[in-house]
N, C-alpha and C positions, 0 to 999 in steps of 0.2 A: 409436409412438416410447416410448423409454425412460427412464425416469427415473432414478438414479443420486443414492443420497444419502449423502455419504462424511463420517462424524462423527469431529472430535477430538476424543478423550476427554480429550486435553490444555489444549486451549480455555478461557481462562476460571478461574475463583476453582477451580472443580469438577466434576466429571465429568460430564457432562450427558449420556452416551448415553439411560440409559432415557425421556428425558423428552423425547429427539427420538423415539428410538427411539415412543414408546407418541405422540406427534403425529403422525410421519407411519402408521403401521396406519391409526390410524382415517381420518387426511384421505382416503389414498390409499384405501383400502379399501372405504370407503362411492360413490368414485364407481368403480371398477372398473379402476383403474390398474395398467399393468405397472410393480414399479417394485423395485426390491435398492438393501438396505441394506448397507453396508460400515464396517467401522470400524478409523480406523488404527493401528496397533501403534506407527510411532514416525517420527521425522522425518526426512519422502522417502516418508513410504508414504499420504500425500493424493496427489502427483501423479505415484505407478507405478499408484493405480489409477486417475485419471481418465485417463492412457496408454494404457494397457488396454482400459477401455472407448472411448475415439476410435478405436483402430487397429481395435477390427471393422469400419468405417464406417456400422454403424446409426447410425441416428437417436438422438442421446440428451440429454437436459438434466442438467446437472450438477449436484448443489443441495450447496455448501460449506458445512457444519454447523459454525459456531465462529465463530472471528473474521476480522481480518484477514491475517495471518498462512495459516488454512487454506484462504484463497481464493487465496494469494500459491502456496501449493501446488498449488494445481488447475487453474492458471491456466497451470500452468508445464506440467501433465501434457497441456493440451488447447489450445494453445498453435499455432496450424497445423494445427487439422483444423477444416474446412466442417460437418462432422458433427456439428457440439457448442455447445449453449447451456450458457455456466456463471450461477449466482448466488448470493451467499451466504444462509444461515439464517440468521441470525446470535442469534448466543449466546458471545463470545467476551469477553474485554473489551474490545477494539478493536474497533469497529465503526464506523472513522475514513470507508471509503470512501461507504457507504453515506448518509455527510450528504451528499453531494452533492444525492439526488432531495428530493420533496417533504416523502414524508413516510418517515426510517429508520425508522422503528419499529413500519411496516408487512412491515420483509424479517426481524422475528420473527413474522409471521402465517401458516404454508402455505396457508391457504386462501386467501390473499390469491396467491401467489407459483404456486400451480398454477392460475391463472387473470391470466397474466402477460401481460405487455409485453415490445418486445426493439429493442435497441436497437447496434448497430457500436460498440466502443471500440476506441480504437487504442490500441497496447502498448509499453512500453519494450521493449527489447533491449539488455541490460546481458551487455557479455560472454557468458557461452552461456548466461543466464540473463533471465528474464521481468519485468515490472514491471507491475502493471495501475494501479498509483495515482502512485506518492513512490518515486524514488532519493536518498542523500542517501551525503554523504563528509565526517566532519570533526566538529566535537564534538556534534553530536543525535546523529548515527548511535554513537560513543565512550558515549555517556549511553544512549540506545537498549538493545546491549548490556550494560552491566555490568548493567545493573536487575537482571534475571535472575538474576544472584547471589546482589544482597544481600536480593530477596524469600527466597532460604531462611535468611536470619537469624529467629529470632524478632521481634517485634515491628515485621520491616518489609516491611511488606505495602504495595499499593497505591501511594499520594502520596510515602510516607514511602522508600520503596524509591527512588524516581525522585529527591528530594530530595539526599539522600546517595550518588545516582550523579553528579548534577550537580557537586554540590561538591569530591568528590575528582578530575572532570576535570577540575573546573579548575584548580582546583591543580597538577594534574596540565602543564597548557599547555591555553592555552586553541586555538592557531593551529598550522595547518601549513603547508610547504612545498609547494606543488604547481605548474607546468604543464599551464594550458590552453586546449586550444585550441575554438574555437570562433568559426562567421563569419566564418571565412581571419583572426580574429586568435590572437595566443597570448601569456596574461598567463603572467610567471612571479616567484612570489609568495610569501606568507604567505596562507593562505587562514582562518577562522575554522568555513567552512562551505561546502559547494556543494551546491546542489538543485536535481533534474530533477525536474518537475511536471507528471504529465497529469492528473492528478487535482487536490485543492484540500487536503485534511482529512488529517492523519498525526498522528501521538504524542498521543493523545489531544485534541485537539482544536488544530492546529497548522493554519495556514490561510495556508501562506506568496507562494502567489500566487489571487489567488482568483478571476482570472481563467483562472486554467488550465482549460483543453477539450477532454476528449480524445473530441473527435470532432473535430477542427479541424489532423492533423494535423502539429501542431506540439509541441515542449518545454515550457516556461515555466522557463525555466534561473534562479539566484539564486546567484553571486559575493557572499560575506560576505566584507568584505575584513576580518585580524587588527583585533582592539581589544586594549585591556589588561580589566585585572580588573574595572576600572572602571566602564567602560562596558561592559561583557558584559548584567548585566542588562539597562540599556535596547536594546543590541541585539536581543536576544532576544525582548524584548517587542513590539519591531518586526515583529522574523521573523514568530514567533504571529500576529501579528492581520495581514499583510498590508497594514503602513502603510509597505515599503521604501523608497517614490516619496517619501518625508517624510524619508529620508538618503541623499538622491544619495551624498554622501562615502563611505558606508560601505557600500553596495549599489548591483551591477551587474546589472540586465537585460536576457536576451535571449527571442528566440522563436528559434526553432530547430530541425531535424529531429537534430542532430549534437550532442556533446560528446564531449574525448575530456580527460582525465585522467591525468597524468604523477605517479606517487610516488617521494617517496624511498627507501622502504621498503614494504612489505605494510599494506597500507590496508583500514579496515572501511568494508565499505558498509552500509546499508539499505537493500534492495529491501521495500517494505513491511511492513516490521519482523521481515523477516529478515535474517540475518545471511551476508554473502561476502566475501570478499579478495582485495584484489588488488595490483599495482604500477602497472599499465597497468588504466583503467574504460575502456573505450569505451560510451556511449551514445547510443541513437537509435532511431526511432520503426522499429515495428520491419514487414517487410513485410506482413506480411496482419491484419485485423482479426480482434477477440475478439467474438462471439455474445454480449451481455450483457442475462437475462431479469431482469425488476422487477417488483412485485408491482400487479395489475395498478388502472390506477383515481390512482395520484401521476406524475408526470414528472421529468423530468432535466431542473435548473435551471440549461442553456446560455443562457439569457438572462439571466438572474438574476442571475449570474457577473458577466456584463458590462456590468452594467448596476455594480455594487459596484467595478467598477474604476476605472468614470467619476468617483465619488463624491468 
């Protein structure tokens, strides 16, 4: 079996290519493993490298060396190939997908990742792309997409960039008009956010639907109604902490395998932190599952999430 490490030097706060390479060479070398290290040269490169490896037909484990965005690119390259298993060797600024496991920090330990266990996860098919974790449209997507622009400004790194993006986007307008088709119902109105959850965490700790389970063949959808600027902080807080059930006048929750969103104009889509755009956004559970491997000795917290939903 091949081991392919795809390093994204743009992930995180600095280029960690040298750190990754040293750890990979030491761990794989002493085990006598067959491995390759490839470094992304720009956006879309991780997807291409993963797809090329998948198309050989050989059994391969692919390690996305970076954060959630790197993992998303690798997943899009590997989607639909049964000979490929994927994981994240964490090192980006956001590693939200790993939070579904009992020890997210274990994804930073290559020795434990090499002694892997495996699970099959659902994928979200969003138009022509895939998402392993969460897709969203609306205020949160606009805030997330603009953060990168503000990070380029001196003194506006990390949380400051997020805070500035939030303020700017709230001033621009909190909600937009969408037509949403789901479970045979049609909702025509203004919405603050629409979120489709396969996983649970994104955006540095947001957990909209704690009971989301990427093994159950369902998407957990939250429709967040239009709110005033005075209420937006309350709504975002409830959304972040998964307390949507406490505000039935503001949130609608659905379990489904398909949702369609029709927009008045080209609208930004957040796919695991990656930006896409569309006027018709069609999201469904993909036909094929993804093989995902994780460090031996930790567990996927499916039962814990279901227990949290009943509290």
